[in-house]
C-alpha positions in Angstrom: -3.6 28.4 -76.7 -0.7 27.7 -74.2 -1.3 31.1 -72.7 -5.0 30.2 -72.0 -4.0 26.9 -70.5 -1.5 28.6 -68.2 -4.2 31.1 -67.1 -6.7 28.3 -66.4 -4.1 26.4 -64.4 -3.3 29.4 -62.2 -7.1 30.0 -61.6 -7.5 26.3 -60.6 -4.6 26.6 -58.1 -6.1 29.8 -56.7 -9.5 28.1 -56.3 -7.9 25.0 -54.6 -6.0 27.2 -52.2 -9.1 29.1 -51.3 -11.1 25.9 -50.6 -8.2 24.5 -48.5 -8.0 27.7 -46.5 -11.7 27.8 -45.9 -11.8 24.1 -44.8 -8.9 24.8 -42.4 -10.6 27.8 -40.9 -13.9 26.0 -40.5 -12.3 22.8 -39.0 -12.3 22.9 -35.1 -8.9 23.0 -33.4 -7.8 19.6 -32.2 -6.6 19.6 -28.6 -3.6 17.4 -27.6 -4.6 14.0 -26.3 -4.0 13.0 -22.7 -4.6 9.9 -20.6 -5.7 12.1 -17.7 -9.1 13.9 -17.9 -9.2 17.7 -18.1 -11.3 17.9 -15.0 -9.6 16.3 -12.0 -11.5 13.5 -10.3 -12.8 13.9 -6.7 -12.1 10.3 -5.6 -9.9 7.4 -6.2 -9.7 3.8 -5.0 -7.2 1.1 -5.3 -6.3 -2.4 -4.2 -2.7 -3.5 -3.7 -0.6 -6.6 -2.8 3.0 -6.5 -1.6 5.5 -7.4 1.1 5.5 -6.2 4.7 8.7 -6.3 6.7 8.0 -5.9 10.4 10.4 -5.7 13.3 10.0 -8.3 16.1 10.2 -5.3 18.4 6.6 -4.7 17.3 5.4 -8.3 17.4 7.4 -9.6 20.3 8.1 -12.8 18.4 11.8 -13.0 19.3 13.9 -11.7 22.2 16.5 -10.6 19.5 15.7 -7.7 17.2 15.1 -9.3 13.8 12.8 -8.7 10.8 9.9 -10.8 9.6 8.6 -10.7 6.0 4.8 -11.1 5.5 2.4 -10.7 2.6 0.3 -7.5 2.8 -3.2 -6.9 1.3 -4.3 -3.3 1.1 -7.2 -1.2 0.0 -7.0 2.6 -0.3 -9.6 5.3 -0.9 -8.7 9.0 -1.4 -10.5 12.3 -1.7 -9.0 15.0 -3.9 -9.3 18.6 -2.6 -7.2 20.1 -5.4 -5.3 18.6 -8.3 -2.3 18.1 -6.0 -3.7 17.7 -2.4 -5.4 14.5 -1.4 -6.5 12.9 1.9 -6.8 9.1 2.0 -7.5 6.1 4.2 -5.7 2.8 3.9 -6.8 -0.5 5.4 -4.4 -3.5 5.2 -3.9 -6.9 6.6 -1.0 -9.4 6.7 -1.2 -13.1 6.3 -1.4 -15.2 9.5 1.9 -16.6 10.8 2.8 -19.1 13.6 5.6 -19.0 16.1 6.5 -20.8 19.3 7.3 -19.3 22.7 9.2 -21.1 25.4 7.6 -20.5 28.9 9.3 -21.4 32.1 7.3 -22.9 35.0 8.5 -23.4 38.6 8.6 -27.0 39.6 8.0 -28.0 43.2 11.2 -29.3 44.9 13.3 -28.5 41.9 15.7 -25.5 41.6 15.5 -25.2 37.8 12.2 -24.3 36.1 10.4 -26.6 33.7 9.9 -25.2 30.2 6.9 -25.6 27.9 6.2 -24.6 24.3 3.3 -22.3 23.5 2.0 -22.0 19.9 1.3 -18.4 19.0 -0.7 -17.4 15.9 -0.4 -13.7 14.8 -2.0 -11.4 12.3 -1.5 -7.6 11.8 -4.3 -5.4 10.6 -3.5 -1.7 9.8 -5.6 1.4 9.4 -3.6 4.4 8.1 -5.1 7.9 7.5 -2.7 10.1 5.5 -2.3 13.4 3.7 -0.8 13.1 0.2 0.8 15.7 -2.2 0.7 14.6 -5.8 3.1 16.2 -8.3 2.4 17.1 -11.9 -0.9 17.7 -13.8 -2.3 16.1 -16.9 0.6 13.7 -17.0 1.0 9.9 -17.6 2.9 9.4 -14.4 2.2 11.2 -11.1 4.8 10.9 -8.3 3.5 11.6 -4.8 4.5 11.7 -1.2 2.4 10.9 1.9 2.6 11.3 5.6 0.3 9.9 8.3 -0.1 7.5 11.2 -0.3 3.7 10.9 -2.6 2.2 13.5 -1.6 -1.5 13.8 -3.9 -4.0 15.4 -1.9 -7.1 16.3 -4.1 -10.1 16.9 -2.5 -13.0 18.9 -3.8 -16.4 19.8 -1.8 -18.5 22.2 -2.5 -22.2 22.6 -0.7 -24.7 24.9 -1.8 -28.3 25.5 -1.6 -29.8 29.0 1.4 -31.9 29.6 3.0 -33.8 32.5 6.6 -33.7 33.5 8.9 -35.7 35.7 12.2 -34.3 37.0 14.3 -36.1 39.5 11.8 -37.6 41.9 9.3 -34.9 41.3 6.4 -34.8 38.9 3.8 -32.3 37.9 1.5 -30.9 35.2 1.9 -28.1 32.7 -1.4 -26.1 32.6 -3.2 -25.7 29.3 -3.7 -22.3 27.7 -6.1 -20.8 25.1 -5.8 -17.0 25.1 -6.5 -14.3 22.6 -5.1 -10.8 22.9 -5.2 -7.6 20.8 -2.4 -4.9 20.9 -2.6 -1.5 19.3 0.5 -0.1 17.7 0.6 3.6 16.6 3.5 4.4 14.2 4.0 7.6 12.2 5.0 7.0 8.6 6.3 8.5 5.4 5.5 7.1 2.0 6.2 7.7 -1.7 5.1 6.2 -4.9 3.7 6.7 -8.4 0.3 6.6 -10.1 0.8 5.5 -13.7 -2.3 5.9 -15.9 -3.2 3.1 -18.4 -6.5 4.8 -19.4 -8.3 8.0 -18.6 -9.5 6.7 -15.2 -7.4 3.5 -14.6 -4.0 3.6 -13.0 -1.3 1.3 -11.7 -0.1 2.3 -8.2 3.3 1.5 -6.6 4.3 2.6 -3.1 6.9 2.3 -0.5 6.0 3.1 3.2 8.4 3.4 6.1 6.9 3.5 9.7 9.1 4.4 12.7 8.9 3.6 16.4 10.8 4.8 19.5 14.1 3.2 18.5 14.0 3.6 14.7 12.3 2.0 11.7 9.8 -0.7 12.7 7.8 -1.4 9.5 8.7 -1.3 5.8 6.1 -2.1 3.1 6.3 -2.2 -0.7 3.0 -2.7 -2.6 1.7 -2.5 -6.2 -1.8 -2.6 -7.4 -4.5 -1.1 -9.7 -7.0 1.6 -9.1 -9.7 3.9 -10.5 -10.5 7.6 -10.5 -14.2 8.6 -10.2 
C-alpha cells in the first residue's frame, strides 16, 4: 500500500513539474521596465524659472563692474536627430528693474555743470539657438551639455521730468526726457544640466548657462523647470 502511495506521489510531482514547465514556456518574456520609452521622441518642450546674474558691463547700469541678480522665465523647444543629438531654441525674459542715472548739464555762466536724475527701466529678452549632446540611453537621468549663442535684446526706457535750477545768480531749466532704446547683445555660451524623468514622457530639467563677452563672463543663469517629450 505504501509502495503504491509512493508511486502516486512521484507521478503527481512529475505532472506538476510538466505543467509548470509548459506554463513557463508559453508565458511571454517580461522586459525590464523603464521610465523612458523604447523609441526615442522627436521633440521636447519645457518651461523653466530661475535666477539670472548679469554684468553691468552688458546693461550699462553702473560705471563700476558689478553683478545684478534678476528673475528669468524661459521656454525651450528641442528637436531630436538621434538619441543623443538635439538642436533647440530657448526664449527667455527677465523681470523689469529700475535704476537711476545722473546726467550732467552745462549751466550758463557757471563753471560746474548741473546734475539731474534720470529714471531708467530695463528688461532683457533672450533668444538662444543651441546644439545639445545628451548622454545615456533608456535611463532615469540624462546629463547633457549645450553650446550656442545668446542673442540678448535689452529694452531701456528713460524718463526725466523737467526741473528748474538756481546756482549763484544764474537760473535755468532741466529739459524733460522720454526715450526708448533697444540694444542687441550677442554672447556665446556653454551650458550643462540634467533631464530627470518622473514618467515616460515627463521630466524635470535643471540647467546652468554661462555666457561670455569680450572681457570674460557676462551672464550666468541657473534655472529649473518641467517638460514633456512628444
